[in-house]
C-alpha atoms as one frame of an Amber mdcrd trajectory, in Angstrom:
protein
   0.000   0.000   0.000   1.366   3.416  -0.956   1.415   6.431   1.344  -1.364
   7.972  -0.767  -3.511   4.880  -0.456  -2.958   4.865   3.299  -4.001   8.494
   3.443  -7.174   7.775   1.477  -7.958   4.829   3.713  -7.315   7.010   6.755
  -9.912   9.457   5.442 -12.360   6.537   5.491 -14.471   7.864   2.633 -15.980
  10.557   4.862 -14.974  13.511   2.693 -17.927  15.710   1.924 -20.194  13.963
   4.428 -21.529  15.710   7.496 -22.556  13.682  10.528 -26.189  14.244  11.510
 -26.293  15.541  15.067 -29.166  14.257  17.264 -31.834  16.834  18.048 -30.990
  18.987  21.056 -27.323  17.943  21.027 -24.256  20.044  20.181 -21.914  18.786
  17.464 -18.875  17.138  19.120 -15.894  19.441  19.303 -17.961  22.601  18.694
 -18.289  23.861  22.266 -17.842  27.634  22.786 -14.129  28.492  22.876 -13.349
  30.001  26.261 -10.628  32.628  26.309  -8.022  32.640  29.053  -5.339  35.351
  28.950  -1.914  33.947  28.191  -3.184  30.452  27.342  -3.343  28.749  23.982
  -6.582  26.766  23.849  -5.610  24.637  20.862  -2.396  23.735  19.099  -3.664
  24.505  15.594  -4.631  20.947  14.764  -2.546  19.241  17.432  -3.578  18.359
  20.966  -5.909  20.950  22.530  -3.589  22.401  25.164  -5.822  24.170  27.675
  -7.142  21.890  30.435 -10.316  23.986  30.453 -10.998  23.201  26.799 -10.159
  19.497  27.178 -12.272  19.121  30.314 -15.162  20.968  28.693 -15.167  18.534
  25.787 -14.959  15.506  28.047 -17.684  16.978  30.257 -19.918  17.258  27.180
 -20.068  13.450  27.057 -22.185  12.855  30.194 -24.285  15.930  29.349 -25.022
  14.531  25.913 -25.756  11.130  27.454 -28.190  12.723  29.914 -29.996  14.428
  27.042 -30.250  11.198  25.084 -31.493   9.343  28.202 -34.237  11.932  28.677
 -35.199  11.522  25.025 -35.302   7.746  25.538 -37.688   8.168  28.496 -39.961
  10.321  26.369 -40.042   7.742  23.587 -40.802   4.963  26.062 -43.796   6.990
  27.292 -44.942   7.163  23.660 -44.803   3.355  23.415 -41.675   2.707  21.340
 -39.973  -0.689  21.972 -37.358  -0.641  24.745 -34.772  -2.658  22.758 -35.025
  -0.296  19.793 -34.651   2.763  22.027 -31.684   1.264  23.902 -29.934   0.392
  20.646 -30.411   3.946  19.386 -29.033   5.319  22.669 -25.947   3.112  22.351
 -25.434   4.118  18.720 -25.637   7.872  19.352 -23.572   7.656  22.537 -20.802
   5.705  20.795 -20.617   8.112  17.858 -20.419  11.119  20.202 -17.925   9.384
  22.496 -15.418   8.307  19.880 -15.639  11.576  17.946 -14.745  13.569  21.070
 -11.997  11.134  22.108 -10.474  11.244  18.628 -10.469  15.047  18.436  -8.796
  15.406  21.834  -6.043  12.845  21.112  -3.789  12.331  24.135  -5.080  10.020
  26.843  -8.659  10.418  25.633  -7.907   8.950  22.222  -5.542   6.308  23.630
  -8.287   5.054  25.932 -10.730   5.037  23.025  -8.316   2.908  21.004  -8.038
   0.478  23.912 -11.842   0.210  24.056 -12.042  -0.273  20.276 -10.363  -3.673
  20.526 -13.523  -5.052  22.168 -15.830  -4.114  19.292 -16.527  -7.802  18.603
 -18.359  -8.130  21.944 -21.033  -5.584  20.996 -24.650  -6.596  20.227 -25.224
  -7.333  16.519 -28.014  -4.750  16.196 -25.607  -1.854  16.873 -22.430  -3.328
  15.409 -22.516  -1.240  12.195 -22.403   2.262  13.717 -19.932   1.107  16.370
 -17.610  -0.395  13.787 -17.605   2.795  11.735 -16.822   4.975  14.755 -14.197
   2.611  16.155 -12.377   2.086  12.874 -12.193   5.834  12.311 -10.671   6.220
  15.766  -8.100   3.473  15.154  -6.900   4.773  11.821  -7.305   8.546  11.889
  -7.059  11.758  13.901  -6.712  15.488  13.118  -3.186  16.233  11.899  -0.485
  18.447  13.415   0.367  21.296  10.974   3.721  21.280   9.164   5.228  24.276
  11.025   4.737  22.535  14.355   6.131  19.284  12.937   9.254  21.185  11.837
   9.541  22.808  15.273   9.505  19.435  17.030  12.124  18.049  14.616  14.357
  21.084  15.108  14.049  20.811  18.875  14.925  17.108  18.900  17.393  16.760
  15.988  18.804  20.284  15.820  18.239  23.200  13.416  19.825  21.222  10.556
  17.369  18.330  10.978  16.767  18.123   7.223  20.318  16.814   6.752  19.112
  13.501   8.223  16.722  13.057   5.293  16.893  12.984   1.522  13.135  13.605
   1.417  10.512  14.394   4.050   6.748  14.518   3.472   4.915  17.194   5.456
   1.645  15.300   4.974   1.189  12.750   7.778   0.658   9.157   6.670  -1.017
   8.248   9.957  -2.063   9.950  13.182  -2.595   8.393  16.571  -3.067   9.240
  20.241   0.091  11.188  21.188   1.943  11.364  17.882   1.712  11.222  14.105
   3.782   9.473  11.444   5.391  11.002   8.345   6.959   9.166   5.443  10.532
  10.116   4.549  13.732   8.920   2.902  16.656   8.574   5.311  20.098   9.915
   4.419  21.291   6.412   3.438  18.345   5.927   1.055  16.091   3.829   3.296
  12.347   4.490   3.303  11.495   5.425   6.889   8.560   6.297   9.124   9.105
   9.372  11.320   6.939   9.356  14.445   6.606  12.793  16.040   5.073  13.404
  19.461   2.425  16.097  19.726   3.354  19.167  21.783   1.416  19.096  25.051
   1.111  15.301  25.125   2.268  14.988  28.743  -0.285  17.448  30.106  -3.021
  15.900  27.973  -2.342  12.347  29.174  -2.334  13.234  32.867  -5.400  15.470
  32.659  -7.438  13.089  30.508  -6.918  10.053  32.719  -8.117  11.991  35.753
 -11.222  13.223  33.903 -12.010   9.885  32.229 -12.149   8.214  35.629 -15.288
  10.249  36.304 -17.037   8.886  33.195 -17.148   5.185  34.110 -20.962   5.024
  33.867 -20.921   6.354  30.328 -18.429   3.711  29.173 -20.653   0.986  30.651
 -23.342   2.093  28.176 -20.981   1.917  25.201 -19.280  -1.371  26.168 -21.580
  -3.262  28.564 -19.795  -6.030  30.477 -16.321  -4.533  30.089 -14.638  -3.425
  33.314 -12.896  -0.225  32.187 -11.549   0.923  35.551  -8.471  -1.404  35.541
  -7.738  -0.315  31.972  -7.662   3.334  33.012  -5.472   2.525  36.004  -3.015
   0.684  33.759  -2.796   3.637  31.358  -2.133   6.056  34.207   0.701   3.872
  35.468   2.349   3.829  32.014   2.361   7.597  31.401   6.124   8.093  31.764
   6.925   5.153  29.465   4.471   6.317  26.789   6.004   9.796  26.635   9.647
   8.740  26.161  10.183   7.464  22.615  13.668   6.304  23.609  12.067   3.503
  25.626   9.832   2.601  22.699  12.812   2.594  20.336  14.803   0.270  22.603
  11.871  -2.131  22.909  11.220  -2.114  19.161  14.859  -2.815  18.354  14.871
  -5.727  20.809  11.875  -7.220  18.977  13.461  -6.481  15.583  16.610  -8.357
  16.609  14.635 -11.275  18.047  12.532 -11.737  14.888  15.203 -10.882  12.321
  14.942 -13.209   9.318  11.647 -14.706  10.518   9.500 -16.156   7.731   6.216
 -14.955   9.239   6.798 -11.790  11.291   8.659  -8.542  10.563   9.503  -5.840
  13.095  11.023  -2.672  11.551  14.539  -1.645  12.587  15.067   1.644  14.429
  17.188   4.261  12.634  17.125   6.967  15.306  15.226   7.815  18.476  15.041
  10.800  20.822  12.566  11.574  23.562   9.945  12.888  21.110  11.003  11.600
  17.668  11.304   7.986  16.523  12.580   7.028  13.048  12.047   3.432  11.886
  11.988   1.334   8.725   8.875   2.033   6.636   6.419  -0.837   6.103   3.953
  -1.026   3.215   1.049  -3.347   3.882  -2.652  -3.889   4.469  -3.853  -2.778
   7.917  -5.272  -5.602   9.997  -8.436  -3.515  10.361  -8.895  -3.794   6.573
  -8.562  -7.589   6.768 -11.234  -7.544   9.499 -13.561  -5.476   7.311 -13.150
  -7.151   3.942 -10.628 -10.006   4.022 -11.409 -13.468   2.649 -11.616 -16.359
   5.094  -8.181 -17.565   4.014  -6.737 -14.077   4.621  -8.392 -13.898   8.036
  -7.038 -17.297   9.061  -3.572 -16.425   7.767  -3.457 -13.112   9.647  -5.029
 -14.557  12.805  -2.414 -17.285  13.174   0.501 -14.884  12.784  -1.121 -12.344
  15.106  -1.588 -14.951  17.856   1.879 -16.390  17.270   3.568 -13.007  17.601
   1.808 -12.084  20.848   2.387 -15.484  22.485   5.986 -15.891  21.302   7.248
 -12.419  22.249   8.083 -13.207  25.909  10.014 -16.359  24.946  11.868 -14.826
  22.004  12.347 -11.171  22.979  11.843 -11.344  26.750   9.014  -8.832  26.330
   5.244  -8.797  25.890   3.741  -6.522  23.233   0.969  -4.947  25.307  -0.999
  -2.939  22.728  -2.637  -5.515  20.452  -5.241  -3.347  18.720  -5.474  -3.843
  14.920  -4.013  -0.437  14.042  -0.579  -1.691  15.122  -0.405  -4.535  12.577
   0.020  -4.765   8.805  -0.150  -7.769   6.475   2.781  -7.375   4.093   2.782
  -8.276   0.404   4.884 -11.395   1.070   2.399 -12.628   3.695   4.395 -11.694
   6.776   2.782  -9.808   9.639   4.376  -6.404  10.252   4.222  -4.857  13.720
   4.643  -1.090  13.885   4.070   0.248  17.412   5.943  -0.652  20.601   4.860
   2.150  22.904   3.347  -0.347  25.356   5.692  -3.228  26.183   6.122  -5.220
  29.401   9.474  -6.781  30.244   9.081 -10.516  30.875  12.661 -11.837  30.996
  11.429 -15.196  32.341   8.674 -15.494  29.742   4.949 -15.804  30.383   3.976
 -17.035  33.873   3.964 -20.833  33.870   1.019 -20.786  36.279  -1.177 -19.383
  33.490  -0.526 -22.392  31.261  -0.972 -24.748  34.210  -4.358 -23.206  35.040
  -5.552 -23.586  31.441  -4.532 -27.246  31.415  -6.190 -27.985  34.770  -9.385
 -26.222  33.669  -9.567 -28.420  30.572  -9.021 -31.490  32.731 -11.672 -30.368
  35.223  -9.221 -30.632  38.112 -10.664 -27.714  40.091  -8.994 -28.653  43.384
  -5.538 -28.493  41.807  -6.468 -25.279  39.972  -7.541 -23.692  43.257  -4.175
 -24.627  44.803  -2.375 -22.846  41.951  -4.598 -19.775  42.337  -3.862 -19.608
  46.068  -0.126 -20.074  45.505  -0.099 -17.242  42.932  -2.052 -14.920  45.221
  -5.092 -14.775  42.924  -7.462 -16.095  45.606  -7.246 -15.848  49.393  -6.409
 -19.057  51.295  -9.281 -20.491  53.319 -12.028 -18.664  51.387 -14.569 -21.220
  50.044 -14.575 -21.233  46.245 -17.432 -22.717  44.231 -16.062 -25.019  41.474
 -18.716 -23.620  39.120 -17.429 -20.085  39.730 -13.852 -21.248  39.216 -14.827
 -22.940  35.971 -16.576 -19.799  34.748 -13.424 -17.809  35.502 -10.998 -20.146
  33.702 -12.889 -21.826  30.854 -13.182 -18.744  28.591  -9.389 -18.864  28.318
  -9.144 -22.643  28.088 -11.955 -23.277  25.581 -10.109 -22.082  22.424  -7.192
 -24.391  23.271  -9.364 -27.472  23.841  -9.251 -28.836  20.280  -6.722 -28.914
  17.471  -8.295 -25.835  15.848 -10.715 -23.210  17.056 -12.960 -20.776  15.213
 -13.122 -17.455  17.025 -16.515 -15.783  16.530 -18.282 -12.653  17.670 -21.171
 -14.760  18.973 -18.860 -16.725  21.283 -17.292 -13.535  22.620 -20.717 -12.001
  23.293 -21.688 -15.116  25.261 -18.542 -14.763  27.353 -19.308 -11.086  27.996
 -22.829 -11.968  29.187 -21.322 -14.549  31.533 -18.815 -11.982  32.814 -21.685
  -9.595  33.591 -23.469 -12.336  35.531 -20.303 -13.147  37.502 -19.719  -9.492
  38.343 -23.301  -8.929  39.448 -23.237 -12.067  41.618 -20.068 -10.877  43.376
 -18.102 -14.018  42.461 -15.383 -12.077  40.647 -14.574 -10.162  43.823 -12.946
 -13.338  45.151 -10.314 -13.150  42.420  -7.501 -10.629  42.778  -4.947 -10.619
  39.989  -1.453  -9.668  41.241   0.268  -6.792  39.388   2.441  -9.239  37.423
  -0.690 -10.811  35.908  -2.858  -7.756  35.248  -1.259  -6.676  31.969  -0.830
 -10.258  30.719  -4.505 -10.935  31.438  -5.566  -7.761  29.623  -3.451  -8.534
  26.565  -4.814 -12.092  26.362  -8.361 -10.741  26.590  -7.783  -8.012  24.005
  -6.038 -10.399  21.603  -8.940 -12.838  21.917 -11.330 -10.006  21.053  -9.319
  -9.159  17.911  -9.282 -12.814  16.850 -13.078 -12.757  17.217 -13.215  -9.646
  15.026 -11.263 -11.589  12.415 -13.617 -14.571  12.871 -10.654 -16.759  12.028
  -9.930 -20.453  12.458  -6.450 -21.186  13.820  -4.578 -24.161  15.327  -4.718
 -22.386  18.683  -3.907 -25.367  20.887  -0.556 -25.895  19.167   0.372 -22.230
  19.658  -0.537 -22.311  23.348   1.359 -25.567  23.883   4.393 -24.185  22.075
   4.667 -20.790  23.742   2.871 -20.990  27.083   4.930 -22.883  29.701   2.916
 -25.146  31.959   0.168 -25.898  29.434   1.813 -29.099  28.268   2.784 -30.627
  31.628   6.510 -30.212  32.244   7.023 -28.272  28.991   8.812 -24.951  28.516
   8.228 -22.288  25.877   8.922 -23.539  22.359  11.643 -22.813  19.833  11.395
 -19.932  17.330   9.364 -20.407  14.162  11.029 -21.380  10.903  13.397 -18.800
   9.492
C-alpha cells in the first residue's frame, strides 16, 4: 500500500459527508471556545492544550448522554420498543464518544483505542455504527500542521534536521493518540517512518486520565460487560513510558533483533530515536483492520495465526510482551508476513509468560478444580481459606481454556458475546470479587483478553492449541516455551 492509499484509507471515505447531530445535542468538538489570557486553547490541529478546553469537551459526554437518556424516556412513554430505544441510545452515545476522544487525542484517544479492541463483543443490532466509529478512531485523527512538525524536529534533531533526510513529506501518513507518522527517505536511502510526538502530550495524558475516571458510567453504556476501571489505572501507570520514545525505540529494536529473518513476522529496525522523535523502517502493507472489514476467510485465518503467534511468542523470544494488540498496530505485508509497527506499550518478561497461566488452562480443561484452586492460592489470585465454588472457578478459567481445547478453534463474535454476558453475571453475583490478579498478571490478562477479542473480530480459524502448547509454559505438563518459528 502506498502512502497515498494509506491516506485515502485514513480518510475513510468521509470527505464531503456531514454527521447528523441528534436533536438537542451540540456537534462534538464545537463547544464555545473560552478565552483565558496567556493560554493557547488549541495547538492549531494538534492536541488541545488548555485543560479547560479538554475538560469541557470531556464533560460534554455525560451531558449529551443525559440528554439522550431523557429523550429515551420520552419515547418509552410514547410506546416505542425498549430494545429499539436502547440500541439507538448506544449508537448515538458511541458516535459522540469516539468523535470527542479522537479530536482530543492524548489520553482520551488512547483510551478510546483500547476500548475499540472489544468491538466484537457488541450486540449485533448496533455493530454497524460502532464499527464505523471505532475504525475511524483506530486509523485517523486530526493532523499536526507542518510548522509545528518542523519545530519538534528542530528541537529534537537540531536546526539542521533536514540533513538527516533525503526527502521528508509534510503530509502525515497516519495519526494516533500522542503522535503522528510522516513518510521520509533517510540519508542512506532507506524508506522510513518518522513518528513525532504532539506538543502538550504529557499534560493531555495526565489530565485526561483523571477526567475519564469520572465517566465510568458512560463507558458501561458503550461497552456493557467490560470493566474499564483497571484499563484506566493501567494507562495512568504507564504515562512516563508512553512519553519517552527512547524507551519505545529500545523495545522495538529488541523485537526487531529477536525476529530478524523470521519467515512470518517482521519488526522494523530503528534508525534513530530521541525523547519525542522515533525514526524506523517504513512498512507497506494492508492494515489488519482492513482484513477484518473485507478479508477473505483464508486471509483472516492467515493473519489470525501470525497475530496470535507473535503475541504469544514475544516473551520467549524477545523477553518482552507486546501490550498494545489493537489492529491499528499490525500490517499484512505483500509477502504474507505480519508487520508490527508500534511498541509504545511493552512489558518486560525476561522469564517469559507465567507458567502458572498455562498450568491453570490445562487444569481447567481437565476439570481438576482442586488443583487449579491450589495454583490460584499459591499465585495470590485467591485468598487461602475462602470457600470457592467449582462452578465459579470454571466460569473464571474456561473462557481462556476453551479455544485451546481442540486442534483448531474458530473465534466468533457470537462466542465472545456469550462470554461477555457470563462476565456480567459473575460481576453482578459478586463471584469475581474473590479473584484478585497480582500486578504481574494484570497486563498479561488484559493482553490475552484483548487479543482474543481481535481474533473474534477476524472470525478466524487457527490451530490455537498448538500455539498455546508451544509458547505458554505449563500448558503441556513439564514443557517450557517452544523454539522460534522457521526462518
